[in-house]
N, C-alpha and C positions, 0 to 999 in steps of 0.2 A: 794086563791091568789087575785082574783078579789075583794072580800069583803074587804080585807086588804087595797088594793089600793084605793077603794072608801072611806073607813074610813079615810085613810091618807089625801085624798083630802078635805074631809069635815072638818077635823081638821085644815088644812092650811087655808081654807076659813074662818073658825070661828075666828082664830087668826088675819087674815088679816082685817076682819071687825072691830074687837076690836081696832086695831092699828090706825084706821082712825077717831080719835076724831075730833070734830069741834073745830077750833081755837077760842079763845076768841075774842070778837069784840074789835077793836081799838078805845079807847075813851080818849086818852091822848092828851094834847097839849104840844108841846115843840118847842124850837127855836134853830136853828143852827146859831151861831153868828161868825162874822169875817171869813166868808168863801168866796171862789171864786165861783161865780154862772155863768154858761154858759147858757144864755137864748136862744140863737140862734147862728148859726155859725157866728163868728166875733163879737158877742155882749156879752162881758164879764163884769161882775160886781165884782170888788175887794172889800173885806171887807164888804160884804153884810150880811144881816140877812134874814133867811128863817123861816117862821112860819108854822108849820104843826099842824093841829087840826083834830082829828078823822080820821087820815090817809090821809088827803087831804091838799094840799098846800093852805094856806089862804092868805099869804102875802109874797112879796119879796121886801125888802127895802134896799136902799143904806146906810142909816144911822142906828144906833142902834134903834131897834124897842122898844117902850115902851108898856108895857102890861096894 
């Protein structure tokens, strides 16, 4: 009985490790246009553009951003 329990636990651990694949790195650039951006409490920007590159905010603009 103890051997079956240990075998069961090892099987669960093996599948658990396989399920934890590394996510692919974020390498895209995209823009969110015509959005409402809250920069701080009480500081709101209407119809703004938010540029995100490699997972980080690169620019926040009031007018449409040109690439």
